[in-house]
N, C-alpha and C positions, 0 to 999 in steps of 0.2 A: 614327347612321343610324336613320331611322324605318322600322318594319316594319308592313305592312298585310296583313290577311287578309280576304277576302270569300268567304264560304261559306254557302249556305242550309241545309245540314244542321247542326243545332245540335250534335250529338255530334261530328261531324267538325270543326266549327269549334273546339269546345272542345279537342279532341285536338291539333289543329295548333297552336293558340295555346299550349297547355301545353308542347309540344315546344320551341317557339321560346323561350318565357320561361325554361324550365328551362336551355336551352343557353346563352342570354345570361347568366344568373346564374352558371352553373358556370364559364364561360370569362371572366366579368367583361368582356364586350365593351361598347364604347361604342355600344350600340344599345338600342332600346326598341320595344315593340309600341305604335304610336300609335293604331291602330284595328283592332278585330276585329268584323266586322259581316256581316249578310246583305244590306245595302242598298248597292248600288254608288254611289248618289248621295252617300252619307255620305263616301266617299273623295274623290270629285270636289270636293265642297264644301270639304273640308279642303285639298285641293291649290290651290283657288282663293284660299284665304286664307293659305297658307303656302308658302314656297319650300323644296322638298324634293328630296333625292336619296335615294330610298327603295328598299326591297325589298318586292315585292308577291306574295302567294300568292293566286291567283284561281281559284275554281271556274269551269269553263267553262259548265256549265248551272246558272244561278242561280235558275231559276223566277221570273224578273223580265223586264220588257220589254227590259232590256239583258242580253246574254250576257256571260260573263267576257271573251270576246275583244273585244267592243265596248268594255267597260270598259277593257281593256288599251290599245286604240287611243286612248281619251280620256285615259288616264293619260299616254300619250306626248306629248300636246299640252302638258302641264304639267311633265313630268319626263322630258326626252329621254334622260337618262343613267341612269334608274332600272333596276333588275333585276326583270324580270317572270317569274314562275313560274306555269304553269298546272297546277292539280291537278284531275284529271278521270277519269271512268269512261268517257269517250267519246274514245278515242284516234283514232277515225276523223275527228273534227272538227278535229284539230290543223292540218290543211292550211289552215283558215280564217285562222290567224294570219299566213300569208303573204299572203293576199288583203288583210288589214287592215294589213299591214306593221308588226306589233307587235314583231318581233325578240325573241322570248322567250329567257330564259336556259335554261329546262328545262321538260319536261312530265312530271309525276309521275302515274302511274296509282295511284289511291287504294284499290285493292282489297286490297293487301298491307300491313298495318299496320307490320310490321317494316321493310319496304323504304321505306314512306312516311316513317317517322321518320329513317332514314338519309339519304334523299334531301333531306329538309327541312334537316337539319343540313349536308349537303354544300353546299346552295345558300347557307346563311348564311355558311359559311366562304368560299366563292368571292366572294360579294358584299362581305364584309368585307375580303378581300385586295385586291380591285379598288379598293375605296374608299380603303384605306391607300396603295396603290401610286399612285393618282391624286394623293393628298395629297402624297406624297414628290416626285413629278415636278413638281408645280406650286409655283412660288415664291410663289403668292398664298394659301397656306394656312399656318396656325399649328399646329404639331404639338408636343404636350408629353406627358409621362408624368405621370399623376396616380394615385398608388397603383399598382395593377396594370394600369390601363387606359391605352391610348394614345388621347389625345384629339386630334382633327383638326378645325379650324374655319377656314372661309374668312375672310380678312382683312376682307372687306366686311361680314361678319356680326358682327364684334366691335364693341361699343359703347365700352367703356373697360376699363382695368385699374386696380385699386386695391390698396394695401397691405392685408394681412390683419392681424388682431390676433395671429395666430400667427407666431412668429419665422421670418424668412427665407421667408415665403410671400406670394404675391400672388393676387388673385382676378380672373379674366377674366369680364366680363359680356357676354352676348349677349342677343338678344331672347327666346331660349327656355331659357337656363340660365346658371348661375354655376358656374365651375370653379376650385377652389383648388389651387395647385401651388407647388412650390419655385421661386423665381426672384427677379429684381430688376427694378424698373421701368426702370432705365437700360439693361437688356438688351432689353426689349420696345420701348422708344421708338426704338431704332435699327433695328428690323426693316423698317420701311416709312415712306415720307414722310407717309402719312396719319396716323401715330401721333404725337401731340404731348404733351410733358410740360407739363401745365397747372397742376400743384400738386405739392408734395413727395409727396403720397399718391395722385396720379392721373396716368394717361396716357390721353388721349382720342383716339378715332378721329374726325378732323375731318370725314370724309365723312358721319358719322351724327349730327352736331349739328343739332338743330332750332332752338334759340334760346339766347341767352346774356343773362342779366339782369346788366347791367354794374354795377348798384348792389350787389347781393348776391353777384355773381360766381358765380351758380349756372348750370350748363350743363345744359340739358334736351336729352335725346337723342330720336331719332325715335320711340322706343317709350314715351316719357314718363318713363323713369328719369332720374336726375340725378346729376351729380358737381360738383366745384367747381374753380374756378381761383383761384390766389393772386394777390395784387397784383403780385408779382414776375414771374409768367408771363403775366398778362392782356394786357399790351401786345403781347407777341410773338404770342399767340394771335389777337388782332384783326388783326395784320399778316398772319399766315398765311391768315386767312379773307378777307382783302381788304376 
């Protein structure tokens, strides 16, 4: 899960970012701070280019033409399931979130630093629990344990799996990351119809294939990454793709 901070007070931004990064590291969560900024447009630009289910900590008064609440309303257009938390000194303005239909997870008053840290951590825990619960309920997500982390990824985001050079491990490739875990290709190929065994070392997501060079048997994925098909599996792959 990506975490975003938008705060115009540099010391406050640094403090909140540090709380979040330290907690993610201590708990070894499958989360990262994607953007920490004082510019709301930086977050919107990121959301326009990336598909995200995020956690957002937004200052209400940003000293910008966009308030944090307007930013929250724009975030909703791109990330309808995201968790939005307003961090504010102006509790009297929170009613505006109803006018803009932002549906915030929490409102944190930032005057008390001790309470601020505890509330930020509580929001991280809640967002992470909801994210994992959604993953468990949905049959369209791939969930594995890698080290001490629970990794959850939507099937549609997976490009391909490949065998690792490390014994009994395979690597999951997505557009944003690679995750190595203990497993077998024959186990992942049976998870969903979109996964196809194209090589002894690869299982490809057919929905994310951009092109296939039939001469070299190189499969190019939608993000430009590539894997390979063997002659043994090539005919079946062509048949699957119609």
